[in-house]
TIDORO-760913 format. One record per residue: residue in one letter; x, y, z of N, C-alpha, C in turn. Coordinates in steps of 0.001 Angstrom, whole numbers, plus 500000, padded with zeros to 6 digits. Example, Ala and Ser with C-alpha at 12.3 -4.5 7.8 and 13.67 -1.06 7.14 Angstrom:
BEGIN
a513190494310507800512300495500507800513200496700507800;s512850497750507080513670498940507140512900500030507870;
***
This chain:
BEGIN
m820519738399387210820968738605385962820100738835384595;k819456737897384673818222738081383915817506739018384099;s817155739309385306815965740604385458816794741810384688;f818151741911385117818670743481384349818864743438383498;l819020742277382742818946742332380541817289742416380560;l816538742116380769814746742491380632814833743885380800;f815274744212381810815249746060382240816129746627380925;c817040746130380536817664747181379566816858746988378393;l816261745928377748815669745465376708814727746685376817;l813854746699377748812431747553378132813154748842377684;a813784749278378430814485750603378502814700750883377174;v815556750233375868816082750627374928814520750731374056;d813837749662374140812198749583373269811824750772373576;t811672751408374964810843752473375225811466753786374796;l812918753873374520813339754920374044813230754839372231;s813250754047371887813149753746370394811571754394370145;i810484753860370985809245753985370476808825755823370577;n809604755976371677809564757552371842810324758365370980;a811416757922370372812249758534369179811162758626368102;l810549757317367681809789757389366543808399758506366567;l807770758380367775807158759452368248807250761025367799;y808770761228368345809314762581368434809340763075366538;d810118762090365909809965762174364725809096762432363823;r807697761343364156806315761952363751805854763660363663;k806511764061364610805869765319365015807025766600364345;k808263766212363702809110767372362728808523767808361760;p808717769108361061808416769582360410808805768667359124;v808031768363357897808033767556356789808815768211355801;s809967767611355009810558768593354316810252767838352850;t809848768480351552810117767564350505810982767227349962;g812256766739350644813287766141350335812820764484350402;d811783764310350930811275763114351180809746762924350642;l809452762969349265808205763037348424806943761789348981;r807518760707349838806703759863350234806188760181351561;v806317760997352106805821761387353399804805762999353150;l803705762630353251803338763716352680802350764406353860;t802654765783354184801934766438354793800397766672355246;t800165767437353795798361767159353853798121766521352210;a797008765462352621796407765145351362795421765284351497;k794833766019350003793573766228349695793149765048348536;i792569764076348888792392762813348048791050763021347132;y790972762606346000789738762693345485789549761519344499;s788627761181343983788079759937343313789372759327342328;n790609760523341606791351760114340337792443760134340798;l792670761461341810794222761641341974794233762334343390;a795237763095344201795552763754345561796317765117344837;e795733766058345662796290767306346240797563767090347210;i798524767269346970799525767051347947800040768572348709;i799908768851349932800334770481350711801438769685351372;q802696770294351043803944770249351868804928771544351888;p805512771520353328806392772892353475807315772808352657;l807807774132352149808925774026351289809963773941351416;g810893772906350693812043772457350996812809773219350403;k814403772639350155815420773581349484815155773506348461;l815560774726347802815322775001346143816582774946345280;p816928774013344162815792773584343315815090772425343939;l813678771834343686813124770906344511813505769782343116;e813926768494344005814200767205342887813027766061342802;f812740765878341948812257764390341542812376763519340794;s812479762601341323812963761187340245812273761192339543;t812312760446338109811666759702337027810437759260337763;e810341758315338558809637757637339174808493758455340057;d808586759220340601807801760135341436807006761348340115;w807844761811339337807612762482338384806789761932337724;n806342760897337376805427760248336209804204760303336771;d804125760261338297802936760391339068802528761797338987;i803184762626338825802641764291339085802321765139337685;r801140765835338281800827766808336533801798767543336831;a802227768008335771803402768924335617803293770475335884;d801538770597335561801429771998335200800560772242336684;s800681771581337618799847771654338861801151772000340063;v802158771705339579803277772191340758803459773449340621;t803042774366342229803210775497342402803468775775343521;l803520776970344418803765777565345607802151778111346020;v802061778184347580800848778283348180801259778771349293;g800866780192349981801162780911351476800279782141351454;s800569782889352384799850783784352440800588785138352030;n800083785859350938800465786951350107801776786756349468;l801659785816349094802633785040348088802498785296346726;t803643786415345821804009786399344807804780785667343946;i804604785111343049805282783876342171805777784749341234;t807394785019340870808031785648339926808043785162338889;q808479783523339113809109782783338064809270781439338894;q809220780642337367809286778848337802809630778352336939;t810407777462336602811253776479336071811015775188336260;i810893773976334922810802772787335235811899772425334391;t812903771619334626813622771249333886814341769671333986;e813938769181333102814380767520333235815980767769332679;k816931767015333344818192766424333679818864764933333537;k819871764823332988820130763109333113821530763532332668;k822372763273333469823851763005333539824460762015332219;s825182763017331185825001762181329927826140761253330494;l825972760265329366827161758993329319828249759220328473;n827944759719327694829213760248326513830849760439327177;n831526759575326688832941759315327125832836758382328662;a831779757771328817831594756765329644832545755779329200;q832923754764330334833850753627329865832906752485329972;v832643751540329231831601750867329120832248749288328526;y831735748221328820832097746959327916830741746420326503;v831201746593325688830617746226324593830687744857323887;r829847743924323119830287743305322661831203743223321280;a832263742348321280832941742617320242832605742205318400;p832464743502317745832220742885316332832681741688316114;s833911740982316363834428740002315449833708738617316500;s832778738850317707832383737750318059831218737095317317;s831212735815317914830264735012316770829537734344317955;n828374733729317463827353733044318946827838732198319329;a829222731325318813829839730564319883830456730826320571;k831159732041320560831982732464321077831891734165321352;t831386734587322520830618736137322898832105736596323754;e832737737773323083833756738293323775833282739722323722;f833358740302324920833328741882325309834579742634325599;v834860743389324951835957744401324894835756746111325405;k836756746486325990836424748093326653835966748813325664;a835204749665325946834703750541324900834580752048325286;t834065753210324856834202754317325350833071755123324567;i831247755358325123830496756168324649830459757318323984;v830839757124322747830982758419321965829625759292322167;d828228758877321496827001759661321510826051758250321889;e825328758793323289824499758024324003823505757850323301;k822898758563322825821293758551321896821578757421320676;r822673757311320272822735756399319042823493754902319615;n823562755052320955824681753812321146825764753912320734;l826593754572319710827674754889319303829054754788320317;v829808753696319646831093753558320556831986753636319838;k833110753500320666834809753613320152835821752538320828;i835922751759320322836826750676320289838001750166319766;i838687749942320356840093749388319538839993747594319544;d839882747101318798839684745617318129841077745276317654;k841762744528318082843651744592317231842963743161316028;d841825742422316216841876742025315327841279742210314160;i840997743469313931840206744516312383841281745634312456;t841979746415313352843010747478313213843200747990314713;k844445748229314351845246749242315539844594750837316169;e843915750882314737843287752448315370841839752268315642;p841302753250316349840101753388317254839186752836315532;i838208752059316336836958752160315441835790752548315895;f834377752833315207833610753273316015832469752496315219;f831312752143315942830137751392315462829156751402316508;t827947751221315810826575751556316675826246750063317503;a826549749770318577825912748904319361824388748768319841;q824085747341319768822721747054320174822522747504321911;s821633747727322647821328748028323725821382747149324773;d821318745988323971821629745026325096823035743829324858;h823790744884323896825382744429324079825981745524324774;i825434746248325390826584747210326312826244746861327796;v827705746637328637827556746107329737828196747559330547;y827195747994331621828034749233332280828587748689333335;e829833749711334058830857748959334764829560749556336255;n829250750923336413828291751504337082826847751375336707;e825731751913337680824355751922337378824383753306336592;p823706753413335203823398754680334472822648755248335321;p823159756666335136822193758008335775821017758004335367;q819923758178335928818374758161335655818212759593335222;t817121760113335131816745761406334696815977761775335873;k816371763294336025815859763729337164815055764735336965;y813982765048337344813202766743337252813773767729338275;y813885769017338051814236770040338964813291771118338651;v812420771548339887811595772551339827812187773946340879;n811895774974340278812798775985340755811737777223340898;f811792777784341616810606779411341824811622780494342472;t811283781564342145811401783191342686810148783682343374;y810131784013344483809114784632344704808980785709345549;d808433786320346480807964787460347623806913786695348505;t807528786954349614806470786633350754807098786778352264;t806452787045353001807205787310354660806723785922355321;d806089785368354692805085784206355845805598782635355098;a805198781819355882805465780262355511805177779989353992;v805862779182353296805582778757351790805066777395351740;y804371776976351032804187775293351160804254775212349145;l804262773745349230804701773520347990802860772713347653;s802604772660346352801492771918346161801392771330344773;y800842770354344761800875769453343315799721768433343166;l799552768074342153798564766860342039799456765640341668;r799189764180341950799466763232342012798502762109341987;s798667761137340593797854760523340523797974759007340918;n798598758611341824798976757589342598798033757238343719;l797514758307343682796816758115345529795609758796345100;n794466757714345381792833758146345113792113757464346042;w790727757858345644790082756794347061788430756803346312;k787760755867346719786442755755346539785590755043347728;t784103755194347524783646754840348616782968753235348472;r782925752529349372782296751104349261781306750859350236;y780059750274350003778937750504350664778407748319350910;q777869748371352062777181747308352228775585747290352632;l774857747470351851773197747631352536772766746218352966;n772834745996354246771924744994354969770501745240355056;l769516744205354289768439744089354826767596742983355706;f766662743063356280765855741852357005764705742286357007;e763927741697357700762650741613358092761983743322357874;e760958743478357636760198744970357639760392745484359007;t760277744524360195759915745330361264761800745520361898;k762759745015361266764126745173361555764593746521360844;p765379747787361631766171748530360578767287748182359289;v767221748947358998768238748995357460769729749271358274;t770698748654357837771876749174358227772683749344356435;l773323750546356497774445750684355655775643751152355974;i776939750114355443777775750214355999778446750656355045;s779512751834355302780173752486354307781562753010354993;m782804752269353986783697752103354013784652753136352771;a785535753675353571786376754667352650787845753607351782;d787871753371350584789042752681350159790058753642349349;i791054753910350027792204754816349786793099753674349027;r793658754126347867794439753339346970795921753755346773;n796921753196347001798341754014346678798654753066345564;d798691753672344473799144752786342787800611752802342795;g801261753729343722802724753851343584803413752625343814;e804761752752343543806246751975344030806715751790345163;s805796752768345961806787752553347691805608753158348367;k805803752848349603805261753231350778804813755005350868;i803611755101351153803447756388351601802996756692352793;d803824757700353624803175758422354903802756759546354994;i801183759600355330800224760895355426800149761244356522;e800323762799356942800539763288358176798761763900358349;n798245764189357363797059765035357289796033764542356355;a794933764091356296794085763750355085792804764211355173;e792057764452353899790841764781353715790351764008352215;l789227763317352213788942762945351049787647763663350896;l787551763843349450786414764897348669785572764385347998;g784473764071347950783223763378347486782578764829346879;g781979764230345542780957764983344477781399765265343141;d780862765958342663781191765735340869782565767085340696;i783564766521340807784568767355340573785432766907339838;n785481768077338808786386768113337407787593768600337426;l788388767614337762789816767471338216790259766212337101;q791438766541336143791755765601335315793555765840335917;m793740764334335356795114764132335905796227765216334744;h795693764960333477796584765370332482795865766959332097;g797163767983331994796477769186331977796021769649330249;q795358770140330071795069770768328712796284771771328258;h797238772594328996798082773192328411799131773150329278;r800304773489328960801225774066330128801045775384330629;f801539774926331597801487776099332800802175777532332899;q801717778518332661802513779756332374802475780685333519;y803073781079333985803402781690335154803807783062335046;s803082784009335603803406785420335531803274786234337112;q802975787327337384803131787488338698801695786818339320;m801477786465340426800659785697341083800600785859342357;t799245786204342750799206786400344270798403785430344752;y798651784787345932797653783694346734797100784262348026;q795856784255348152795117784243349440795420783454350836;t795366784001351791795854783356353312795481781589352915;v796421780905353347795805779459352994796250778652354439;s795264778302355294795900777810356529795629775983356445;f796836775944357318797110774190357472797000773533358831;d796375773043359105796420772580361166797210771122360965;a797878771467361852798876770726362439798268769097362392;a799157767819362345798456766743362456798283766392363730;s797510765413364154797304765290365360798441764154365701;g798357763441367093799534762431367146799177761213366476;p800061760173366643800261759109365842799271758036366146;a798526757499365523797177756505365882797500755446366814;g796312755272367666797092754258369000796094752962368429;p796615751949369010795809750482368655794605750812368684;a793751749509368264792669749034367557791927748974369078;g790874749750369161790050749917370291790370750854371090;s791171752036371139791571752979371951791158754233371056;q790850755195371851790407756446371662791162756809370393;n792165756839370070792919756889369055792397756478367582;k791614755440367841791211754592366593791008755474365042;l791893754885363910791810755873362676790340755595362400;s789840756787361737788314756909361058788341758055360625;v786956758018359527786998759262358863785652760100359352;g785733761082359092784835762012359963783375762526359172;q782486762712359917781013762797359226780652763304357610;g781873764332357783781802765026356212781092766328356062;e781575767862355713781137769109355682780826769353354227;e780004769951354224779624770714352841780652772065352549;v781138771826351363782212772971351117782012773300349552;a781551774633348875781450774601347893780602773815346613;g779573772916347491779037771966346363779636770416346430;l780373770576347545781383769010347627781355768850349262;y781599767654349337781664767059350951783228766694351060;v783638767158351975785082766805352865784779766185354037;f785675764907354069785793763961354928786946763508355626;t787025764097356817788517764383357268788828763212358215;i790057762368358168790748761228358612791478761715359812;n791429761651360892791451762233362156792785761728362713;q793702760899362044794682760579362482795964760385361586;p797341760396361504798332760177360552798320758849360155;f798497758177359204798484757099358415799512756679357739;s799865755274357287800490755011356036800309753801354906;i800447754006353857799452752901353044800899752102352015;e800971750921352169802298750215351467801943750549349955;a802844750088349048802969750176347890802068748998346846;k801247749873345791800085748456345788799125748181346592;t798822748987347270797591748272348491796568749355348578;n795382748556348790793895749138349317794003749130350759;h793848750718351037793416750931352570792319750930352964;l791278750284353855789957750499353965789631751496355224;l789368752107355337789012752980356900787160752946356728;p787005752562358148785242753048358293784858754429358689;m783876754485357428783012755764357565782099755982358664;f781212757098358362780163757417359212779025756168358865;r777983756124359655777031755346359601775655755636359676;p775546756167358328774330756797358138772744756297358621;r771488757115358865770805756344359008769998756141357698;v769328755021357200768700755106355957767357754116356305;t766593754664355010765053753740354830765341753252353561;v764723752099353398764595751445352121763312750735351678;e762652751187350941761508750693350390761882749515349213;r761170748072349666761517747165348458760178747161347700;y760231747119346364759078746953345444759598746036344308;n758723745870343251758994745388342108758270746409341032;s759246746549340245759222747517339106759242746882337831;i758137747852336971757620747052335642757997748535334588;s758972748581334048759245749816333545759167749281331775;k758823750279331069758353749816329500758345751054328588;y758492750963327527758163751730326422757167751410325468;f756367752107325251755115751839324232755597751610322768;i755341750613321798755864750495320799754700750452319678;v754325749096319564753015749183318716752116748454319558;a750647748158319001749677747523319245749836745852319302;g749295745145320263749769743610320155749928742995321717;n750676741759321905750674741388323140752234741025323477;s752602741578324964753696741918325340753970740885326652;s754861740690327352755235740039328258756292739924329249;g756386739631330411758090739926331102757776739979332861;k758861740040333561758848740003334802759372741484335526;g758941741236336469759444742686337646760676742535337958;e761134743598338016762642743923338801762471744440339968;r763678743697340696763486743577342216764171745002342160;s763451746025342913763900747237342959763609747264344297;y764659749228344773764734749799345939764830750947345950;r764171751717347058763878753111346948764713753443348195;l765958754049348196767184754385349669766749755950349684;v766834756103351117766747757509351631767645757607352819;s768790758652352335769580758499353652769407760026354594;d770002760047355539769654761413356335770904761721356282;r771822761491355431773315762675355010773885762337353783;f774307762859353163775319763172351929776031761598351534;l775688761077350504776471759746350385777188759985349204;s778568759919349548779333759958347789779192758727347224;g779329758942346010778785758032344790780243756645345208;g779672755522344706780568753991344836779390752799345003;n780633751589344806779937750463344625778999750116345700;c778010749617346034777199748873347078776805747563346826;v776941747057347637776470745143347706775438745193348512;i774487744436347962772922744243349041773145742728349275;r772569742881350885772397741471351172771140741748351972;e770167740396351545768820740415352421768694739006353328;f768550739198354503768500737918355195769756737280355465;d770967737971355565772522737678355354772625736937354019;r772293736900352973772528736210351897772924737589350633;l773719737388349862773936738458348651773208738489347978;v772482739342347504771341739563346507771612740119345340;g773305741013345285773000741519343881773922743110344561;e774400743695343492775214745222343676774739746328342756;t774878747265343636774542748438342568775618749599342451;t775772750359342140776731751774341858775408753082342513;l775798753614343578775108754698344284775801755936343437;p775096756813343311775764758028342679775731758922344033;d776437760119343338776093761265344960774871761588344975;l774429761307346227773345761416346484773057762150348045;a772124763458347752772111764429348788771320763825350041;a771501764219351035770740764081351955768830764105351910;k768320762736352154766895762828352084766399762883350844;n767493762576349735766632762493348676766496761119347960;k765637760867347374765277759495347135766489758681345868;h766630757865346039767278757080344850766510755681344500;d766393755301343481765688754280343021766684753266342207;f766774752104342463767549751157341730767146750000341527;s767345748801340822767068747860340320768254746702340044;i767961745360340747769212744612340771769125743036339962;g767867743082339423767703741842338732766221741536338720;q765670740439337844764262740210337563763864739202339239;d762705739477339225762161738567339891760878737558339233;a761329736521339495760781735121338428759266735191339045;d758901735548340217757539735153340847756706736435340493;i757363737495339960756106738620339174755977738804338179;v754870738240337634755149738517335690753781739243335627;y754361739680334270753110740867333736752845740215332491;k751497740286332041751174740323330713750229741479330165;e750297742014328745749471743127328415749743743136327135;n748127742974326880747669743404325431747105744758325419;v747208745466324108747152746507323726746553746176322233;g745134747526322413744514746911321385743823748238320808;l744192748522319453743732749722318522742377750216318542;i741907750993319301740001751083319076740120752072317741;s740485753284317735740554754165316419742004755058316149;t742007755207314761743095756060314427742373756478313101;f743154758543312955742526758863311912743840760133311518;s743863760656310537745071761592310189744373762905309768;s745055763829310016744487765104309716745939765946309406;n745704767092308292746773767682307888746472768984308690;i747408769439309453747798771028309952748465772067309513;s748653773133309540749058774332309273750008774367310512;t751483774902309875752453774821310934752714776388310903;s753910777464311613754498778205311821755353778329310942;i755852777577310351757186777425309628757196777306308135;y757170778478307644757137778638306191755665778437305889;g754470778527306814753110778050306393752790776503305894;a753889776066306080754213774239305754752559773606306635;r752133772515306037751396771802306442751992770654306723;q751591769786307999752261768461308471750755767723308718;t751212766076308433750184765422309161750557764934310229;r748916764973310938748983764463312421748199763316312354;t748831762090313180747614761394313548747329760797314845;q746099760274315157745357760491316180744838758972316405;s745529758236317406745193756744317761745192756990319423;t744104755978319575743224755573320433743345753832320694;y744312753733322251744236752313322125743357751845323579;d743030750420324097742810750106325272743636748992325312;i744142748993326989745785748342327299745198747737328389;n745199746339328216744981745574329525746048744977330230;l746205745215331414747758745108332090747068743414333360;t747730742440332977747745741324333866748762741094334926;l748921741158335846749585741071336694749545739431337708;k750460739063338221750487737516338876751638737444339755;n751713737195341154752008737119341889752447735601342570;y753457735119341900753412733255342014754027733324343763;k754261734257344634755183734265345380753732733620346824;k754118731797347197753234731376348018752760731842349766;n753382732655349864753175733099351554753626734704351386;r753911735705350446754469737063350876753513737675349668;s753193738830350205752539739918349278753552740723348099;a753531741169347448754164741696346589753641743358346074;k754582744631346526754422745908345501754719745776344390;v754151746580343416754215746622341978754155748016341672;e755495748514341137755254749724340476755493749942338973;y753948750084338268754204749954336651754194751399336150;q755117751400335454755153752642334591755338752374332730;q754712753156332006754805752861330598755273754480329975;q756160754511329081756404755564328898756061755780327086;f755331756670326692754827757041325252755508758115324442;a755550757791323216756548758724322216755233759290321453;g755008760770321630753865761273320654753958762771320983;q753411763680320079753208765073320287752380765395321432;t751420764715321733750666764605322650750134763455323516;v750038762962324464750025761858325028748306762365326027;k747219761630326250746393761623327196745686760464327504;l745635760456328894745427759354329559743429759607329739;f742461758849329497740955758759329647740572758524330823;k740242759700331573739474759416333030738195759305333041;p737234759089334035738183758800335380738842757284335360;n739943756983336171740526755814336345740879755919337271;p740535754780338389741292754748339819742724754181340005;v743120753709338821744396752903338890745402753665338573;f745396754283337583746227754757336538746344756399336884;t747504756799336901747916758382336586749084758594335505;q748680759626334958749266760063334310750573761511334775;d751931761363334528752953761765334559753717762428333453;g753127763615332606754093763739331538753516763059330571;s754530762296329380754142761390328511754044759632329153;t754283759946330372754144758736331132752577758016331758;v752598756890331815751481756016332607751738755344333740;k751583755750334816752099755111335995750836754334336774;a751482753314337575750306752970338599751128751961339665;t750534751754341322751223751149341644750321750212342265;l750018748813342777749258747944342916749938746927343981;t749250746458344866749857745446345875749235744413345533;l749823743330345455749163741600345284749305740731346276;a748487740114346893748518739203347665749527738063347561;a749730736808348129750389735856348039749435734918346940;d750080734988345771749489733834344813748236734603344273;e748366735777344143747248736537343795747179736808342265;e746378736597341324746620737469339929745586738447339792;k745806739910339021744736740612338795744933741220337713;s744046742167337373743815742604336180743077743849335772;v743949744925335129743552746492335043743476746854333743;t742840747988333320742773748355332141742916749984332425;y743457750546331223743208751980330776743264752475329463;k743046753650328996742683753874327638744006755075327208;i743921755327326277745245756161326023745093756739324626;e745390758407324424744947758575323095746569758867322862;v746934758849321692748494759554321309748201760094319580;v748865761128320151749054762341318738750316762007318432;n750667761942317164751846761969316465751786762742315308;
***
């Protein structure tokens, strides 16, 4: 008997699971705005594309608050929209029967009487209070003094279209409660071990309800899309080119299976990068859903940077910055990056959108072991008047020559350090005196790269001419 019961339970479970899988493959109607057929997700919003349901389309206030009104449109093959209307509607409460606190009520004794709403905007009600008069009286009630017999009707929004086409038609709109960003973790070890950069797609549902997504793309790059339109959308005769929509693949399998949910490598489209998610998935309300992305091959050069602006002659000192130069073999979408060295958190930074093989330098904090002292000595200065091409005016130019002595000290007892120094000068012209085996000039910036052995101190000097 027990075996028979167990067989029956297994059969019911199997039928239930098959039914769920079958339902996932049914066409999605816009009657349920929490089931998204195609979602193209950006950093601040998402474009939703769904088969067009029965017109007019009905949106609750909750859904409409997340939708950019002027983005609601139709797309399809050779489609011409001839008219569109967006209407806000709410069933009136006028003449509805409610209960209100009687005017004769006191703080000690509260009494509610039956009333009729005359003007819901002003909360104007009509009652008969026998303690006052036998005739109906009118007064404006406080909102919290009104008790409803039934739940008050909510505002709803209706979108309607007239259009001409012979092919399938899809609804498209932007919504703000679905977005994504990239999260990175950069792991650094000894120089002989490869660097690893782990990337995760962080998809956020800010809405109040669960969202089921059949087909999704994540878009990265500099995208100028805003949630709020600059003007009201006005429709005239419009024709749309062919738009194709790939059918969603089957439901995701258990962890470790071949159907494991993941994000694709990314393809360049019109200066942006598109990452495709290979399976349908769901995101609960107020939830961050993290998915593994590609694992790029990266190289990272570690160094200490000293970057400063030249101000006046005199002495200055400071510490080097712990800096990194990162190069990836593929496009990286912008996002927050946490850095670990030798299995310890050492800082974080924000990576920009970074093209493949393009170098990105960043610093995450000072290195107390790398100290510099700089002494600037004024050698000579003189001024002269020159004529300009502007109305024959004469201007004064001051030419100054400086000797700059830089002393670097590596206080690390068992490790060498690479230091990259640069100082930027402000002037009409800047000239580095040569020959100088250590320093080079790049525009108005003087640069040098030095390697300090453990516990080594090194002094170097250069001469510069600045004309202001």
